[in-house]
ROKENU-13528 format. One record per residue (C-alpha): residue number from 1; residue in one letter; x, y, z. Coordinates in steps of 0.02 Angstrom, whole numbers. Each point is the difference from the previous one (the first is absolute). Last residue first. Layout:
<atoms>
{num NUM&residu a&u X&v Y&w Z} $
...
</atoms>
This chain:
<atoms>
{num 323&residu g&u -279&v -509&w 1172} $
{num 322&residu l&u -44&v -181&w 27} $
{num 321&residu r&u -64&v -73&w 163} $
{num 320&residu a&u 29&v -159&w 100} $
{num 319&residu d&u -123&v -33&w 143} $
{num 318&residu p&u -24&v -185&w -39} $
{num 317&residu a&u 191&v -22&w -11} $
{num 316&residu l&u 73&v -29&w -172} $
{num 315&residu p&u 109&v -148&w -49} $
{num 314&residu n&u 141&v 60&w -114} $
{num 313&residu g&u 86&v -148&w -84} $
{num 312&residu r&u -156&v -103&w -29} $
{num 311&residu l&u -101&v 160&w -26} $
{num 310&residu f&u 110&v 54&w -145} $
{num 309&residu e&u -14&v -168&w -86} $
{num 308&residu a&u -190&v 4&w 13} $
{num 307&residu a&u -9&v 181&w -57} $
{num 306&residu d&u 103&v -22&w -157} $
{num 305&residu l&u 179&v 53&w 20} $
{num 304&residu r&u 113&v 143&w -56} $
{num 303&residu k&u 175&v -24&w 69} $
{num 302&residu k&u 63&v 91&w 155} $
{num 301&residu g&u 87&v 165&w 43} $
{num 300&residu e&u -163&v 89&w 41} $
{num 299&residu l&u -143&v -124&w 1} $
{num 298&residu q&u -70&v -50&w -168} $
{num 297&residu v&u -181&v -43&w -31} $
{num 296&residu e&u -110&v -105&w -114} $
{num 295&residu k&u -185&v -35&w 26} $
{num 294&residu l&u -55&v 138&w 118} $
{num 293&residu e&u -189&v -16&w 13} $
{num 292&residu l&u -81&v 167&w 29} $
{num 291&residu w&u -151&v 29&w 114} $
{num 290&residu s&u -137&v 129&w 15} $
{num 289&residu n&u -83&v 69&w 157} $
{num 288&residu g&u -5&v 174&w -79} $
{num 287&residu a&u 187&v 26&w 16} $
{num 286&residu c&u 115&v -151&w -12} $
{num 285&residu a&u 27&v -163&w 94} $
{num 284&residu v&u 144&v -112&w -55} $
{num 283&residu f&u -10&v -181&w -58} $
{num 282&residu l&u 134&v -135&w -15} $
{num 281&residu r&u -39&v -177&w -58} $
{num 280&residu h&u 81&v -156&w 72} $
{num 279&residu n&u -170&v -72&w 42} $
{num 278&residu e&u -49&v 159&w 96} $
{num 277&residu v&u 110&v 141&w 59} $
{num 276&residu r&u -81&v 165&w 46} $
{num 275&residu v&u 89&v 167&w 6} $
{num 274&residu s&u -48&v 167&w 78} $
{num 273&residu g&u 49&v 152&w -104} $
{num 272&residu p&u -171&v 80&w 14} $
{num 271&residu a&u -85&v -51&w 163} $
{num 270&residu a&u -101&v -159&w -16} $
{num 269&residu i&u -174&v -54&w -50} $
{num 268&residu g&u -39&v -182&w -40} $
{num 267&residu l&u 109&v -114&w -105} $
{num 266&residu w&u -144&v -124&w -19} $
{num 265&residu e&u -105&v 133&w -87} $
{num 264&residu t&u 140&v 35&w -125} $
{num 263&residu e&u -47&v -94&w -157} $
{num 262&residu s&u -169&v 85&w -28} $
{num 261&residu e&u 86&v 169&w 13} $
{num 260&residu h&u 116&v -43&w -143} $
{num 259&residu m&u 183&v -14&w 48} $
{num 258&residu a&u 124&v 115&w -84} $
{num 257&residu s&u 147&v -93&w -75} $
{num 256&residu m&u 186&v 7&w 27} $
{num 255&residu r&u 167&v -34&w -85} $
{num 254&residu h&u 172&v 78&w 23} $
{num 253&residu v&u -28&v 75&w 173} $
{num 252&residu i&u 162&v 74&w 66} $
{num 251&residu l&u 25&v -8&w 188} $
{num 250&residu k&u 119&v 127&w 75} $
{num 249&residu k&u 57&v -41&w 175} $
{num 248&residu g&u -63&v 77&w 163} $
{num 247&residu h&u -90&v -157&w 58} $
{num 246&residu l&u -89&v -8&w -167} $
{num 245&residu a&u -5&v 155&w -111} $
{num 244&residu t&u -94&v 44&w -159} $
{num 243&residu f&u 34&v -9&w -186} $
{num 242&residu a&u -84&v 15&w -168} $
{num 241&residu g&u 80&v 28&w -171} $
{num 240&residu p&u 105&v 156&w -26} $
{num 239&residu w&u 27&v -51&w -139} $
{num 238&residu p&u -41&v -151&w -111} $
{num 237&residu q&u -145&v 21&w 19} $
{num 236&residu f&u -81&v 145&w 92} $
{num 235&residu g&u -170&v -13&w -79} $
{num 234&residu r&u -32&v -179&w 51} $
{num 233&residu w&u 57&v 36&w 180} $
{num 232&residu r&u -107&v 156&w 2} $
{num 231&residu n&u -151&v -99&w -58} $
{num 230&residu h&u 30&v -132&w 135} $
{num 229&residu l&u 13&v 135&w 132} $
{num 228&residu e&u -163&v 80&w -57} $
{num 227&residu t&u -88&v -169&w -5} $
{num 226&residu a&u 61&v -44&w 175} $
{num 225&residu s&u -64&v 166&w 66} $
{num 224&residu r&u 112&v 148&w 34} $
{num 223&residu a&u 31&v 117&w 147} $
{num 222&residu a&u 36&v -123&w 142} $
{num 221&residu f&u 94&v -126&w -108} $
{num 220&residu d&u 121&v 129&w -69} $
{num 219&residu m&u 115&v -98&w -116} $
{num 218&residu r&u 157&v 93&w -50} $
{num 217&residu g&u 23&v -4&w -189} $
{num 216&residu d&u -32&v 186&w -26} $
{num 215&residu e&u 145&v 29&w 120} $
{num 214&residu r&u 125&v -46&w -136} $
{num 213&residu n&u -53&v 142&w -114} $
{num 212&residu l&u -111&v 1&w -153} $
{num 211&residu l&u -7&v 146&w -121} $
{num 210&residu p&u -168&v 86&w 9} $
{num 209&residu a&u -160&v -60&w -85} $
{num 208&residu y&u -119&v 146&w -1} $
{num 207&residu t&u -186&v 22&w -28} $
{num 206&residu a&u -86&v 116&w -124} $
{num 205&residu g&u -188&v 10&w -13} $
{num 204&residu e&u -7&v 190&w 13} $
{num 203&residu h&u 128&v 10&w -140} $
{num 202&residu n&u -122&v -70&w -127} $
{num 201&residu q&u 126&v -21&w -139} $
{num 200&residu p&u -7&v 98&w -162} $
{num 199&residu q&u -34&v -98&w -161} $
{num 198&residu p&u 128&v -4&w -141} $
{num 197&residu q&u -81&v -28&w -172} $
{num 196&residu i&u 45&v -160&w -91} $
{num 195&residu t&u -48&v -20&w -183} $
{num 194&residu g&u 125&v 130&w -63} $
{num 193&residu d&u 100&v -115&w -114} $
{num 192&residu a&u 164&v 13&w 96} $
{num 191&residu l&u -83&v 11&w 170} $
{num 190&residu g&u -101&v -156&w -34} $
{num 189&residu a&u 149&v -98&w -63} $
{num 188&residu l&u 106&v 52&w 149} $
{num 187&residu t&u -138&v -52&w 120} $
{num 186&residu e&u -24&v -169&w -82} $
{num 185&residu i&u 187&v -37&w 17} $
{num 184&residu v&u -3&v 57&w 182} $
{num 183&residu l&u -150&v -111&w 36} $
{num 182&residu p&u 88&v -146&w -84} $
{num 181&residu a&u 140&v 14&w 131} $
{num 180&residu g&u -109&v 28&w 152} $
{num 179&residu e&u -69&v -177&w 4} $
{num 178&residu r&u 173&v -79&w 20} $
{num 177&residu a&u 58&v 124&w 132} $
{num 176&residu l&u -167&v -14&w 88} $
{num 175&residu l&u 10&v -190&w 8} $
{num 174&residu t&u 180&v -10&w 60} $
{num 173&residu f&u -22&v 135&w 132} $
{num 172&residu l&u -161&v -84&w 55} $
{num 171&residu d&u 85&v -162&w 49} $
{num 170&residu a&u 136&v 93&w 98} $
{num 169&residu a&u -134&v 107&w 83} $
{num 168&residu t&u -80&v -159&w 63} $
{num 167&residu q&u -154&v -90&w -64} $
{num 166&residu n&u -100&v -101&w 124} $
{num 165&residu p&u -169&v 83&w -15} $
{num 164&residu g&u 24&v 32&w -187} $
{num 163&residu i&u 14&v 180&w -57} $
{num 162&residu e&u -106&v 33&w -154} $
{num 161&residu l&u 75&v 101&w -143} $
{num 160&residu t&u -67&v 158&w -81} $
{num 159&residu r&u 70&v 85&w -155} $
{num 158&residu q&u 17&v 189&w -16} $
{num 157&residu l&u 40&v 117&w -145} $
{num 156&residu l&u 53&v 183&w -21} $
{num 155&residu i&u -21&v 77&w 172} $
{num 154&residu p&u 51&v 182&w 25} $
{num 153&residu g&u 145&v 31&w 119} $
{num 152&residu t&u -6&v -5&w 191} $
{num 151&residu d&u 128&v -138&w 30} $
{num 150&residu l&u 100&v 115&w 115} $
{num 149&residu g&u -22&v 174&w -75} $
{num 148&residu e&u 116&v 69&w -136} $
{num 147&residu e&u -90&v -81&w -145} $
{num 146&residu l&u 8&v -173&w -75} $
{num 145&residu l&u -129&v -51&w -128} $
{num 144&residu m&u -87&v -157&w 57} $
{num 143&residu t&u -6&v -187&w -25} $
{num 142&residu t&u -90&v -90&w 139} $
{num 141&residu n&u 17&v -180&w 54} $
{num 140&residu g&u -111&v -107&w 109} $
{num 139&residu t&u -68&v -30&w 174} $
{num 138&residu l&u -153&v -85&w 67} $
{num 137&residu a&u -50&v -89&w 162} $
{num 136&residu d&u 91&v 128&w 108} $
{num 135&residu g&u 49&v -61&w 174} $
{num 134&residu m&u 105&v 150&w 50} $
{num 133&residu a&u 160&v -104&w -2} $
{num 132&residu i&u -41&v -63&w -174} $
{num 131&residu a&u -19&v 173&w -77} $
{num 130&residu w&u 144&v 59&w 110} $
{num 129&residu q&u 127&v -119&w -75} $
{num 128&residu i&u -47&v 33&w -180} $
{num 127&residu p&u -6&v 188&w 21} $
{num 126&residu a&u 173&v 18&w 80} $
{num 125&residu a&u 82&v 164&w -58} $
{num 124&residu g&u -146&v 119&w -9} $
{num 123&residu r&u -182&v 17&w -50} $
{num 122&residu h&u -104&v -142&w 68} $
{num 121&residu k&u -173&v 41&w -66} $
{num 120&residu p&u -13&v 142&w -128} $
{num 119&residu l&u 42&v -107&w -93} $
{num 118&residu l&u -37&v -183&w -22} $
{num 117&residu s&u 171&v -64&w 50} $
{num 116&residu a&u 164&v -56&w -78} $
{num 115&residu h&u 50&v 163&w -85} $
{num 114&residu l&u 61&v -1&w -181} $
{num 113&residu n&u 61&v 175&w -44} $
{num 112&residu i&u -8&v 91&w -166} $
{num 111&residu c&u 106&v 157&w -17} $
{num 110&residu g&u -78&v 108&w -135} $
{num 109&residu l&u -56&v -29&w -178} $
{num 108&residu r&u 108&v 141&w -70} $
{num 107&residu p&u 147&v -44&w 113} $
{num 106&residu l&u 93&v 136&w 97} $
{num 105&residu a&u -121&v 81&w 122} $
{num 104&residu l&u 12&v -135&w 134} $
{num 103&residu m&u 190&v 0&w -16} $
{num 102&residu w&u 12&v 187&w 33} $
{num 101&residu p&u -119&v -19&w 148} $
{num 100&residu p&u 107&v -131&w 91} $
{num 99&residu v&u -41&v -187&w 8} $
{num 98&residu i&u 11&v -59&w 180} $
{num 97&residu r&u 109&v -156&w 7} $
{num 96&residu g&u -40&v -181&w 35} $
{num 95&residu y&u -14&v -60&w -181} $
{num 94&residu a&u -147&v -115&w 36} $
{num 93&residu v&u -65&v 16&w -179} $
{num 92&residu v&u 23&v 165&w -92} $
{num 91&residu v&u -27&v 11&w -188} $
{num 90&residu i&u 63&v 161&w -80} $
{num 89&residu a&u -93&v 43&w -159} $
{num 88&residu d&u 33&v 64&w -176} $
{num 87&residu p&u 183&v 14&w 45} $
{num 86&residu a&u 105&v 153&w -47} $
{num 85&residu i&u 165&v -98&w 4} $
{num 84&residu a&u 103&v 160&w 9} $
{num 83&residu e&u -113&v 64&w 140} $
{num 82&residu l&u 31&v -160&w 96} $
{num 81&residu q&u 190&v 17&w -10} $
{num 80&residu a&u -6&v 186&w 39} $
{num 79&residu r&u -99&v -36&w 158} $
{num 78&residu f&u 123&v -134&w 55} $
{num 77&residu e&u 146&v 120&w -21} $
{num 76&residu q&u -94&v 138&w 89} $
{num 75&residu n&u -39&v -104&w 155} $
{num 74&residu n&u -104&v 119&w 104} $
{num 73&residu r&u -146&v -116&w 37} $
{num 72&residu i&u 86&v -162&w -52} $
{num 71&residu k&u 107&v -64&w 143} $
{num 70&residu e&u 100&v -161&w 14} $
{num 69&residu p&u -8&v -18&w -189} $
{num 68&residu q&u -4&v -177&w -65} $
{num 67&residu v&u 7&v 4&w -190} $
{num 66&residu v&u -32&v -148&w -114} $
{num 65&residu p&u 22&v -20&w -188} $
{num 64&residu i&u -98&v -144&w -79} $
{num 63&residu g&u 94&v -155&w -58} $
{num 62&residu a&u -140&v -118&w 49} $
{num 61&residu a&u 107&v -88&w 131} $
{num 60&residu q&u 51&v 172&w 65} $
{num 59&residu a&u -181&v 52&w 15} $
{num 58&residu m&u -47&v -158&w 92} $
{num 57&residu q&u 141&v 19&w 127} $
{num 56&residu k&u -44&v 182&w 27} $
{num 55&residu v&u -180&v -48&w 34} $
{num 54&residu p&u 51&v -131&w 128} $
{num 53&residu p&u 107&v 120&w 104} $
{num 52&residu a&u 190&v -20&w -15} $
{num 51&residu t&u 84&v -77&w 151} $
{num 50&residu l&u 143&v 56&w 113} $
{num 49&residu q&u 29&v -152&w 113} $
{num 48&residu q&u -49&v 38&w 179} $
{num 47&residu d&u 65&v -170&w 62} $
{num 46&residu r&u -164&v -35&w 91} $
{num 45&residu g&u -104&v 51&w -148} $
{num 44&residu v&u -1&v 152&w -114} $
{num 43&residu p&u 106&v 157&w -15} $
{num 42&residu r&u -82&v 122&w -122} $
{num 41&residu d&u 21&v 42&w -185} $
{num 40&residu p&u -69&v 172&w -40} $
{num 39&residu q&u -186&v 27&w -37} $
{num 38&residu s&u -61&v -27&w -177} $
{num 37&residu v&u -25&v 102&w -157} $
{num 36&residu v&u -14&v -96&w -163} $
{num 35&residu l&u 30&v 91&w -164} $
{num 34&residu a&u -58&v -1&w -180} $
{num 33&residu i&u -135&v -129&w 26} $
{num 32&residu q&u -73&v -12&w -176} $
{num 31&residu h&u -169&v -84&w 11} $
{num 30&residu g&u -24&v -163&w -93} $
{num 29&residu a&u -133&v -78&w 111} $
{num 28&residu a&u 124&v -133&w 60} $
{num 27&residu v&u 117&v 136&w 65} $
{num 26&residu l&u -141&v 87&w 93} $
{num 25&residu a&u -63&v -166&w 69} $
{num 24&residu d&u 171&v -49&w 67} $
{num 23&residu f&u 18&v 168&w 89} $
{num 22&residu t&u -174&v -20&w 72} $
{num 21&residu p&u 41&v -175&w 62} $
{num 20&residu r&u 162&v 66&w 80} $
{num 19&residu a&u -70&v 142&w 105} $
{num 18&residu f&u -48&v -107&w 151} $
{num 17&residu q&u 176&v -73&w 5} $
{num 16&residu p&u 71&v 165&w 58} $
{num 15&residu t&u 66&v 160&w -82} $
{num 14&residu g&u -104&v 93&w -128} $
{num 13&residu c&u 4&v 152&w -114} $
{num 12&residu f&u -26&v -36&w -185} $
{num 11&residu v&u 33&v 136&w -129} $
{num 10&residu l&u -106&v -26&w -153} $
{num 9&residu k&u -9&v 30&w -188} $
{num 8&residu l&u -168&v -55&w -62} $
{num 7&residu s&u -4&v -98&w -164} $
{num 6&residu r&u -120&v -138&w 51} $
{num 5&residu a&u -124&v 124&w 71} $
{num 4&residu a&u -12&v 93&w -164} $
{num 3&residu t&u -28&v -164&w -93} $
{num 2&residu t&u -151&v -32&w 109} $
{num 1&residu m&u -17&v -145&w 121} $
</atoms>
C-alpha cells in the first residue's frame, strides 16, 4: 500500500456485523477514521433491549467518535460536521441509508461502497440472499463509487467467489464480509495513487435483489422445483427461512435436500405438495416431477424435530398434502 493511502482521512458509514471486517482492516491499515456514522440503537430480542449496532460498538472500543443521525438528507448539523472533517473519502459498507447528493460530492476521492454482489447483478438490499436463492454458482464483492441511483455507480474493483451447493446466506455473509475488507483497502490505495479508473456498469445487465419479506419463505410446490425450493431455503437463512402448512398449521422446514432424479424413480409421480413416507423419511413432491426430502421440521407451537421423530408423533395419512 502506498504512503498516500496510509494517511487518508476517512468517514466510515456502516451498521451491522457485515461491516466490521472492513472497519478492522481500515484501522489496521493505518487510515485515520475521523468519524463513524451508524444507524440509531434499536430494540433487539424478546425483551426488546435497546442495543447499539456492531459498528458503533467497535468504534467506541477504538475510541473513535460515533454519530447516529435518524435522518441525513437535510440534517444541517450532520452536514456541517462532515464538511469540517473534509474527509479524503467516505467508505460505506451496509450502512442502510441513502447517501444524499451533498454527501456524495463532499470527499475528493468520492464515496466508496462495498456491495456484496458482482454488479450489475443483484442491485439492492439483499444481494447475498438472492444470489443463492436464484441458484447462482458465482458471487463476489464489488467496490464502486456511489451516485444517486440504486447501486448504479462506476465499478472500481471486483473479486469473484464460488457459491458451494450447500452454502447458506449466513455462510456467505461471513465469507463476503471477510473477503470484502482487503478489497476496500486495495480500492483506497488505487484511488489515492491513480491506478484505478472507475468503469461504468452495463445497466442492461442489471438485476435486482429487493428487501426480503416473510412471504418469500412460503414454499410453493406447484410453481417451483425441488432445486428451486432448496436454493430459496439456502438463500433465506436465517430469515424468512422456508415454511408451508400441514392440516392448516404452519410447518417450518429447518433442513431439507433436493433429491437427484436418479434417486426418485421409486417415489413415482405425484401432485405437487403430496407427501411420501418411507423408512422414517419424509418426502414432498414439487414442480417438474421433482422431490424434496424434509429432514428437520417444526409444527406450529411445537419443538423442531428431525423427520423420524416428527413422524412418530405425527403419523401422516397416505393422502396428506403440504401447502
